[in-house]
C-alpha positions as CSV (number, residue, x, y, z in Angstrom):
1,X,6.0,-18.8,9.9
2,X,8.4,-16.0,10.7
3,X,11.5,-16.8,12.8
4,X,11.5,-13.2,14.1
5,X,11.0,-13.3,17.8
6,X,9.5,-9.8,17.9
7,X,6.0,-8.7,17.0
8,X,4.8,-10.9,14.1
9,X,2.0,-10.7,11.6
10,X,0.3,-13.4,13.6
11,X,0.3,-11.1,16.7
12,X,-1.1,-8.2,14.7
13,X,-3.8,-10.5,13.4
14,X,-4.7,-11.6,16.9
15,X,-5.0,-8.0,18.1
16,X,-7.0,-7.0,15.1
17,X,-9.3,-10.0,15.5
18,X,-9.9,-9.1,19.1
19,X,-10.8,-5.6,18.1
20,X,-13.1,-6.9,15.4
21,X,-14.9,-9.3,17.8
22,X,-15.3,-6.5,20.4
23,X,-16.6,-4.0,17.9
24,X,-19.0,-6.6,16.5
25,X,-20.3,-7.6,19.9
26,X,-20.9,-4.0,20.8
27,X,-22.6,-3.2,17.4
28,X,-20.1,-0.5,16.6
29,X,-18.2,-2.3,13.8
30,X,-18.8,0.2,11.0
31,X,-17.9,3.2,13.2
32,X,-14.7,1.5,14.4
33,X,-13.8,0.6,10.9
34,X,-14.3,4.1,9.6
35,X,-12.4,5.6,12.5
36,X,-9.5,3.1,12.1
37,X,-9.3,4.1,8.4
38,X,-9.1,7.8,9.6
39,X,-6.3,6.9,12.0
40,X,-4.4,5.1,9.3
41,X,-4.9,8.1,7.1
42,X,-3.5,10.4,9.8
43,X,-0.5,8.1,10.3
44,X,0.3,8.3,6.5
45,X,-0.3,12.0,6.2
46,X,1.2,13.3,9.4
47,X,5.0,12.8,9.7
48,X,4.9,14.1,13.3
49,X,2.3,11.5,14.3
50,X,4.1,8.8,12.5
51,X,7.3,9.7,14.2
52,X,5.6,9.9,17.6
53,X,4.4,6.3,17.1
54,X,7.7,5.0,16.0
55,X,9.8,6.8,18.6
56,X,10.6,4.4,21.5
57,X,11.7,7.2,23.8
58,X,8.2,8.6,24.2
59,X,6.7,8.0,27.6
60,X,3.4,6.3,28.0
61,X,1.9,9.4,29.5
62,X,2.9,11.5,26.4
63,X,1.3,8.9,24.1
64,X,-1.8,8.7,26.2
65,X,-2.2,12.5,26.1
66,X,-1.8,12.6,22.4
67,X,-4.3,9.8,22.0
68,X,-6.8,11.5,24.3
69,X,-6.5,14.7,22.2
70,X,-7.0,12.8,19.0
71,X,-9.9,10.9,20.5
72,X,-11.7,14.0,21.7
73,X,-11.1,16.0,18.5
74,X,-12.3,13.1,16.3
75,X,-15.0,11.8,18.7
76,X,-13.6,8.3,18.5
77,X,-15.7,5.4,19.6
78,X,-14.9,4.5,23.3
79,X,-14.1,1.0,22.3
80,X,-11.4,2.1,19.8
81,X,-10.1,4.8,22.2
82,X,-9.7,2.1,24.9
83,X,-8.2,-0.3,22.5
84,X,-5.5,2.2,21.5
85,X,-4.9,3.1,25.1
86,X,-4.5,-0.7,25.8
87,X,-1.9,-0.9,23.0
88,X,0.1,2.0,24.7
89,X,0.0,0.4,28.1
90,X,1.1,-3.0,26.7
91,X,3.9,-1.3,24.8
92,X,2.4,-2.4,21.4
93,X,1.4,1.1,20.1
94,X,4.5,0.9,17.8
95,X,2.5,-1.6,15.8
96,X,-0.8,0.3,15.6
97,X,-0.5,0.8,11.9
98,X,0.0,-2.9,11.2
99,X,-2.8,-3.9,13.6
100,X,-5.3,-1.4,12.1
101,X,-4.5,-2.5,8.6
102,X,-5.1,-6.1,9.6
103,X,-8.4,-5.1,11.3
104,X,-9.6,-3.5,8.1
105,X,-8.6,-6.6,6.1
106,X,-10.5,-8.7,8.6
107,X,-13.6,-6.5,8.2
108,X,-13.4,-6.8,4.5
109,X,-13.0,-10.6,4.6
110,X,-15.9,-11.0,7.0
111,X,-18.1,-9.1,4.5
112,X,-17.0,-11.5,1.8
113,X,-15.0,-9.0,-0.2
114,X,-12.0,-9.9,-2.3
115,X,-9.1,-7.5,-2.5
116,X,-8.1,-6.6,-6.1
117,X,-5.5,-4.4,-7.5
118,X,-5.7,-2.6,-10.8
119,X,-2.8,-0.9,-12.5
120,X,-3.2,1.0,-15.7
121,X,-0.8,3.0,-18.0
122,X,-3.6,5.5,-18.8
123,X,-5.4,7.5,-16.1
124,X,-8.8,5.8,-15.7
125,X,-12.0,7.7,-14.9
126,X,-14.2,6.8,-12.0
127,X,-16.8,5.4,-14.4
128,X,-14.2,3.1,-16.1
129,X,-13.0,1.9,-12.7
130,X,-16.5,1.1,-11.5
131,X,-17.2,-0.8,-14.8
132,X,-14.0,-2.9,-14.2
133,X,-15.1,-3.5,-10.6
134,X,-18.6,-4.6,-11.7
135,X,-17.1,-7.0,-14.3
136,X,-14.7,-8.4,-11.7
137,X,-17.6,-8.8,-9.2
138,X,-19.5,-10.8,-11.8
139,X,-16.5,-13.0,-12.8
140,X,-15.5,-13.8,-9.2
141,X,-19.0,-14.0,-7.8
142,X,-17.9,-11.9,-4.9
143,X,-17.8,-8.3,-3.8
144,X,-14.5,-6.7,-4.9
145,X,-12.6,-4.1,-3.0
146,X,-10.5,-2.5,-5.8
147,X,-7.2,-0.6,-5.2
148,X,-6.5,1.5,-8.3
149,X,-2.9,2.6,-9.2
150,X,-2.0,4.8,-12.2
151,X,1.4,3.4,-13.4
152,X,2.9,5.1,-16.4
153,X,5.8,2.6,-16.5
154,X,3.4,0.0,-18.0
155,X,3.6,2.0,-21.3
156,X,0.1,0.7,-22.2
157,X,-2.5,-1.8,-21.0
158,X,-3.7,-3.1,-17.7
159,X,-2.6,-5.3,-14.8
160,X,-5.4,-6.8,-12.7
161,X,-4.7,-9.0,-9.7
162,X,-7.5,-10.6,-7.7
163,X,-6.1,-12.8,-4.9
164,X,-3.5,-15.0,-6.5
165,X,-5.0,-14.6,-10.0
166,X,-3.2,-12.0,-12.2
167,X,-3.9,-10.8,-15.7
168,X,-1.1,-8.7,-17.2
169,X,-1.9,-7.2,-20.6
170,X,0.7,-4.4,-20.3
171,X,3.1,-3.5,-23.1
172,X,5.9,-3.5,-20.5
173,X,5.2,-7.2,-19.7
174,X,5.0,-8.1,-23.5
175,X,8.4,-6.4,-24.1
176,X,9.9,-8.3,-21.1
177,X,8.6,-11.6,-22.5
178,X,10.2,-10.8,-25.9
179,X,13.5,-9.8,-24.2
180,X,13.5,-13.1,-22.3
181,X,12.9,-15.1,-25.5
182,X,15.8,-13.3,-27.2
183,X,18.1,-14.1,-24.3
184,X,17.1,-17.8,-24.3
185,X,17.7,-18.1,-28.1
C-alpha cells in the first residue's frame, strides 16, 4: 500500500469501478469503454488537452466548457459526460487518465481477458501477431489482450509476458546472461 497521502491507485480503482458498475447497470458499457479509449487517445495525442488537465490553475468553469465541447463534438454517452463533469467538480479531473486506464483494465478483467506484452526485434506482421495471440489464448485458456512493441534493442528474438509469466528468447538477454557468468567467474 502506498504511503502517499494523495490520490492513490486504490482511489483510481474505486472511481473506475464505480464507472464500470454504472455503465453496466445502464447497458452502455461498450460505448463508454470505446469512448474512454478515445479520450485516452486524445490525452496522449493532444499536448494542449494534456496540459489543460494537468494545469491546476484552470478554473472549473473552463474545464467544464472544454468537456462540454468535447462531449458534444464526439457525442459522448451522457453517463461518461456526467462522470467527467463529476471529476471536475470534485477536483479529481487531474487523475482522469489514471482513472480511465483503470476502467479499461477493469472491463478487460471482467471479460476474462489476460493482458500480455510482446516485444520483438523484427517488425511482425498482423498475421504473425494474430498467430501468437491465438497460441497464447490456447496455452493460457483465456482471451489474451496483446500489446505489441517493436524493440530493435533486443537484437533478435522475442520477449513475451503474460501476467507474471515471462519468456525471454532475445539475443540481448542471452548476451546479458553470458556477461553475468563472466563477471561471476
